[in-house]
Phi, psi and omega in degrees: 000129180262142179226148178272143182238148177292127180247117177265120184288153180296326177296321179293322178299310181298318177301315183296333181278348178268352186249137181257150172270140176294322178203151176196133179285122182276127183262321181058034172269113184291141174280152182268321189255131173068029184296335180286348180260355187258133179301145178290150177279114183236004178062012176241307177252327182234139187231170170218158178209165177233128173263134182278149181242158171250136182231139184224123178284143181216157175246137169294146175225184176296335181285333182235014179224110180246031180301127175236152182236125181262173186297334184273008172254143177308130179268149188253132181223135172150180179223124169259116186258344189211071168263109187295343178261326189239002170079224190250148174224133180240113181244129184236151177239145177226134184197155173257145170232134192223165170301151180299327183204164178235148358286148181248151174212155173279183198283347184211182178300139188299328181286354181246019181242138186227134182291141172254308174194163175226131189230128172273128183238128179237138182276116181275141184235014173137169182222141173237120183127203179274106185282352186260354177270128184296142171248139171249116181252125176261140173246122179246161171264131179295141176296143182295345180281353181283147171258091187249109191248137179286338181270013184236132171265118187273151178296141182292326187255017179226127183232118177244015184269141180244151180194151182209340185274109179287123180258334183181166184207155175207139177248129188202160168268129182305340178299342184275352189290340179264008178280148171278140178230165178259119180231134185298125176068018178230107182274347183249083193242028177257146180062051180234143164253120177246122176238117180287134178255170183300134178297331181297324175297316182293319180297323182298318180296322176290319182291339174303337182284358186271341187264094181296323182286329178223058187284117179301340183268011180282331184203166181293316180294329177290319182296321186290344174287340180256338185213113186265348179125187187253149161245131182233121188223133176272145174278160173300145177125340176280178179212042181200156172247136184248139180258138179227143181257109183295322186268006174288158181295341180266008171259119188188162169255117180264117179251102182267126188217156176254148176212154183284133178294152184277357180280129183292334182270356183224087185272011178301155173274139173251153180247139175211186185217143173242140178246131167260137185237168170280124189251130169278170184296145179276185184297343177266002181073026181230176175066013177288163177266139175282154171204157176204148177234129185235125180229132178228152181244146174229106188261016186301126174072021183250156176308320179299325177287319177301329183283354185276146175085177183085167184247354178276154174300137185274126181287346178233142185237131184246116180239123183227138177302158183303138354275118192212235194220171179206172176230139170271137182232129179241141180235088186304320186281355183287320184295332181261011181288133184288161181299138181193170176268117184266108179282322181202134174226120185232124168282108188258133179217142191235140177288141167274116187295137173214140178306328183290348175296334178291329177278320181241080184284152177284169178236211181286141170253160181229149181229126173222185185228154174262120182257108180301330182291335179261348189051043182203164173279149187227139170306150180308116183304136171073322190263340176267113186230176178239146177283182186293334176276358177092010183267141183291138182269071184292325179294312180287338177285327179115014185286337185274143180285157179235132179287145178206176177243139174278184182295341177266005181082009181275142181282126180231175172254146175231158173233136178234089180281127182279106179246028188299311185283329175294316183294323182298321182285336176287314181292335174278356179065034173255355179213152180266163177270113184265158166285141180249164179232126179250125182204179185228071188281163166287311173213159181235131175246104182236168170281134181249119180219088189302325178226170183298332183262004181280164175271132182282137177225140181284128186224137177251138182224130177280126181255303174257157188290336184201174176273174169082310192270141175105127172201158185206146171248125184243157167290136177268190176292150178225094182276342182283323180212062186303323185295336184257006180231081180287349178275355183298153170297137188202159173253108182261131185233127170254130189207170167237147183273138179283000000 
């Protein structure tokens, strides 16, 4: 993928070093990225300035959030009951587990097979939150009236699936999920959540094998007429979100059963296990397993709820991963900035320290712009780029947090979004000053238009590893007393005058 880059001519650089500014307020704010390539601010040849920003908190809704989660993304399960800044989170999983192939049969004649136990096993891929507070997880059977399709990616914030039949439950601390356990006939028992289900459910699965004329195990479509899948929901009281890998070897339904040996001289019962797994589509595009992830937030009585609404710039900004929140950012002084050579322009933002951040740490943030000419959001012009392999250069853009210390010596996260080429094109009047959007998406689907003359194309980029996890409270813009609030969100520019 080819991209145009800003070229600063040697003549412009030489000219800029020969001209003095009459006056300039010295900020002495060190740049974080590429500092060794930026001329030092000496108020003779190179200067810096800070532009103030306006920030406005907003919530994503069904109208402006179409985040969907497919089976190959870690699914989120759990209940956060006490996030002091962002309230409650309820994350539920829905999935089908099926025989490896059809027709399927158990190890012996159905009338000679007896259930020992049936266990739902989920492969854990990590935990976000308090791992020592117990979670109670309930497993339900989806109602047969549901239309649950393997060829559909469901909206993260919308749930139309119904369930009522409780199959099993388990209470545990998420910290135990990375422990090794001993499970019969299962040698790979690390990073598992195991929930024993009702024996009657297991017996039902075995007895399906008795009807030769209408055997549910003859085909995938026949099996789905008898079993639509599982709904998995955590009860209120926990304080963490757990990630699970649907396609992992440790996600399965274990049906442990006894059967009569076929030897006439040895009528003893033997014990074995059959596994139903999450299935991706076969070579014909059929027989795949359906899945859905549903996450809902409750902000009642929290600071993020209080921060919504109003017309004044918000002094605090609340950003939460999907389904969550975002902030609109305006930089009034950018459009009127005079022409100059921009060595570095960084939108700087700092976390407001809170003890809860150690339990609920932030993740990557993303910055884009709204382009009225496209009536759509657009990746940051000129500064959001892709590497030679076509991967998004999130690190050089500034999406990753950087550790820093606040004035009290507490460890916080900061973000320094590199807007140098965009600001250069604004001051050269080749680009307009857009309203920006700050958020923490799982993925983003924006218009990609590297330059003003490029053709816009819709492009999707993964920003965070999963949904649900990650939130941060930042200092917003402070137009009333910027000089006394060094932690405010701000655009810092290092430049030479032409």
